[in-house]
N, C-alpha and C positions, 0 to 999 in steps of 0.2 A: 385182778391183777391183768389177765391176758386181752380183755378192753383196751386197756391204756395203753398195753406195750405196741398193739393194733394198729391203736389212733397215732400213736407217737411214731410209727413206722411210717403207718402212713404222709402224713404231716414230713415226716424229713422226707422223703418223697416226691411229694410233693412242691418239694424249697430246693431241691436236687432240680427236677424239670426245670423249676424255672431261673434257677441261676444258668443249666444248659443254656436253657434259650435265649437268656440274657446276655449267656458270655458267643452263642453264635450272633447274635445281633451286635454286638457293641466290634464282632468279626467281621462282620458282612462291611459295616459302617465304616471299619480302617482299612477294608478290601478296599472299596469303595473312593476314600476319600485319597487310599494310593493312588488306584486307579486315575483318579481324575486329578489329582497330582502330577503323575507321571505322563498322562496324554495333554496337561496342560506345558507343562515343559518339553512336550514332540514337539506341539501348538508355536512356543515360545522359541525354539530349535528350526523349527523351518521360516520360521518368519523371517529368524535373523539370516540364515539360507539365503534364502528371499531377496533380503535387504541387502545382501555381501553384493550376491550377484547383478543388481542392478545399479548396486557400487560399481563393481568390478568394470560395467558394461558403458554407462556414463564415463566412467576415466578413460575409456579404453578410444569411445566418439570424442573428448575429451583432449584424450590424445593426437587425435587424427585430425583434429579441426590444428590442434599446437601445430602439428607438420603441416598441415597446407599452410596455414597463417605463415608460417614460416617460410612455406616456397612460394607464400609468396610475397612473404619481403624479401626477399632477397633477387626476385622477380622485379620490383618495383624497385629495388638498391642497383638494377642493370640500367633498368630505364631511368632513372631520377643519374646518373650518370651520364647516359646517353644523352638526357637534353641537356644535361651541363655540358659535353662538349659542343651541343648542337651551338649553345646559346654564347661560345664559349669563339666559338667560330663563324657567326653569322650577329652576335652584338653590335663588330666596329657596321657592319653593313645595316642592322636598323637604325642604331644615332643617325647613319649617313643620310639613310632614309627619308628623317623627320629631319635632319637639319635646316639652317634657315638660310645654308647656300643651292641645296636640295629644290627648296620651296622656294629662290628667286629664281630657279632657273626652269620653276614650270609657268612662276609667272612670267615669266620672257616666250616660254615656247608655244605660254598659252593663247598670245599672239603676235602668235608668224607663223601663220597655216602657210603660208607659203613659202619654209623649210620642207615644205612634205615632196616629193617629188614629183610631177607630173606624170612618169614612166608608170612610181603607182600606183597614180589613179586610175588610169588608164589600165595598169594589171588588174586594178579591183573590179573595173567597168566587167571587165573577158573576162573573169571569171564568177561575175554576178551571171552575166550570159549563156558560162557554160555552165552552169548550174540550171537556168528557166531550160534552158536546152535539151539536159534533158529529164527534166522535172515533166515536161511538157512538151513534147517533141513536135515541130505544123510542118507541116507538107509542101511543097510547091517553093518555098520560100526563096528568092534567087541569092546569087552572093552580095551582090549590089546593091540589096534590098537591106540583108541583115548587116554590110558594111553600113551604111549610114541610120541604122538604128544603134550600132553601137557609137559613133559619132556623136548621135543625140544625144546617149547614154552621157559619153563622157561630157557633152558640154554641158551637163543639169549634174558633173559632182559637190560637194560638200561637205569637202573633208577640212575639220578641226581637231585641236586637242582640248578632251575635257580641261573644267574647272577647275582653279591648279586647289583648290579646298579637298577635291580627293588626289591621294596620293598613291593612288596606285596607279599610276597608266604614267609614270614617270619615273625608272627606279634606274640608279648610281652601280655599275657594274663592277670600275673601279674610279677612283677618288682620291686621292690623297696619297694614292702611293707612289712617291718616289725614290726615283729621278722621272720619273714620266710624266712627258711635253704633254699629253690629253687626255682627257679625262673622260671615258664608253657610257654611256648614258642604250638605256631601251623604255621606245618613248610608244604610247599606241594615237592613233591618230583612229578618228570614227566620223563617219556620215550617218545619223542616230536618224536622217528621212527614209535611210535605207537603209540601214540595217548591218552598215559596212564598216568591217575594222582596215587598219593599215599596223601591222607594228612596221616596226623601224629603229633601227642600230647608228646610233648617232656617236659620232666623237665630237668633241671641242675643245681645239686649241688653248694650250694654258700656256700664261709665265712661269717661269721656275729661277728664281726662287718665291715660294707665296702662292703661286695655284692662281693665281686668279685670273679667269678664263680671258680668252685674244679678244679684241676686239676689231671690226673690217672700219674704214675707211669712213662710215656712216656710222660708228661708234655703237653698232652690234655688235651682238656676242653668235661669234658663228658655230654655225652648225651644219658638221660633214657628215651625212648620209653616208651612210658603208655597205647595208643591206637590207632590204625589207621582203615583205612575207604579206600579199594581200589576196590570198587566198588559191595561193597555185606554186607554194612553200618558197622558202628563203632563195633571192633572188642578190647580187652582188650588185651594186648598184655604181657606174659610172656620169660622172659629170657631164654634159653636151661640150661644155667647153674642153675634155681631154678626150673625146671622139674627136675634134673640130681639128685637135693638134697632131694628135696622129695621122 
């Protein structure tokens, strides 16, 4: 009986040890699972915070971009308003520049190089001589030879007006503004061979009402030169006949 009791006690001890080991293993596994769950949850929270930080940064950047676009929109609106005002102020001028009357005036002036004042052409020659002397001065040149050279250059002047298809060399400064009795034009004559230009301010008398250009005794439009710039600055022009009357 004693042996049996001993065996039973040994068996009970072995079973108790196994249960303790099993219980500890289960406890360890549970703890590991809980730690793993906590780590996973911490990682998820970390990633969410990272995502939130990234979204907040993107939102701030987007808001900054919106503010810049808003500022640009206001700037563009101001520029559009300025352009609209410019268009309103110059629309009539642009229309006049491309009008049938202006084209008729270009065609007439293109065929009339004789209306370019001789004084303006001579002033262009003097300006060219001044430019040449400034670039290359020559010693020993007498005053008479300089005058002869100037005269020869004046005789070789070939100023005329560009093609009527070019709309930039004749521009109306006032056209059709009643009750004015004249049109005012800016024109540019050129000597393509010498690369010289003369800017001329013309006045064209007109009949009112209607505003048709006044014609001379030969049936041609009257182009009165008011001033010219041949390279030496603007100069008021007085026709030779007025000089003679004075």
